[in-house]
N, C-alpha and C positions, 0 to 999 in steps of 0.2 A: 394684318396691317405689314406695311413693310417697316423695316429695322429705322427707327428715328433720323438717325446721321445719315443712312443712305438715301431715307425719302428727301431730306434737305438737300443733299449733295446732287440728286437728281432734279429735282425742281429748280434748284439754281443755275443747274444747267441745261435745262430747257428754255433757258431765258432766251440763249442766244441762238436756238432753232430758226431757220428764216420761215417756217411756214407753219401748217397749224398744229402739229404735234406739239410743240411748246405749251400750247392752249390746254392740252389736258391735262398737265401736271399742276394748273392753277386750279382746276375744278375738283380734285381730289380732297377727300375729307381722309385723313389716315389715321384715325383712331379708331379703337374697338368699340363696337356698339353692336345692339341688337338689329338684326334683320327688321329693315322696315316691314313686310307685313306680318311678322310676328308681332312688332312693337302695335301697330295698330290694333291686331286681333286682342292681345292683352289689355286694350284700354277702349273696349266697346266698338269696334268697328269690322266689319266683314272687308276682309283686303284680297286682292288678288295679284299676283306675284308674276309678270312677264319678263324672261331674259330679254334684253336688248337687240341681241341678236336675232330672235325668233321674231320680235316686230317688225326687224329691217326686212325680213325676208319676207314676212307675211303680208309687207305693205310695198313690194316690190323694188326695195330699196339695197343697194349694192352693200356689202360689208368686206372691210379691208383682209384679202387673202395674202397679200404680198408683202405684209409688214407682220412682223410676229408680235411686236409692242402694241401696235392698236388692235390687234386680232384680240390678245390677252386683254386688254382693256376695256373693248366691245362685249367680251365672253364673260367680263365681271359684272358688269352694269346690269341692274334689275329695275324694271317700271312697275310701281306699285300703285294700283288704282284702288280705293277705299270708300266704302260707303258705311255712314255712322248708323249703328242700330237703332 
């Protein structure tokens, strides 16, 4: 996670952005936690993790190449599918 004060400042400044970039910061959970696939696996589930960038590419969706902040965000997101054992 980001430094707590830096995260709060970034989230606050994002409120003034005129486009969708500010919304990213409202969706962030900035606390330390176990990766979802690991958590599910330890609790009786079979879990598969897919990086968001791979999912978007597989489904013919563009990923932002021109905005480093958006690129970093997308590269850090994982989609998890899980089935209860």
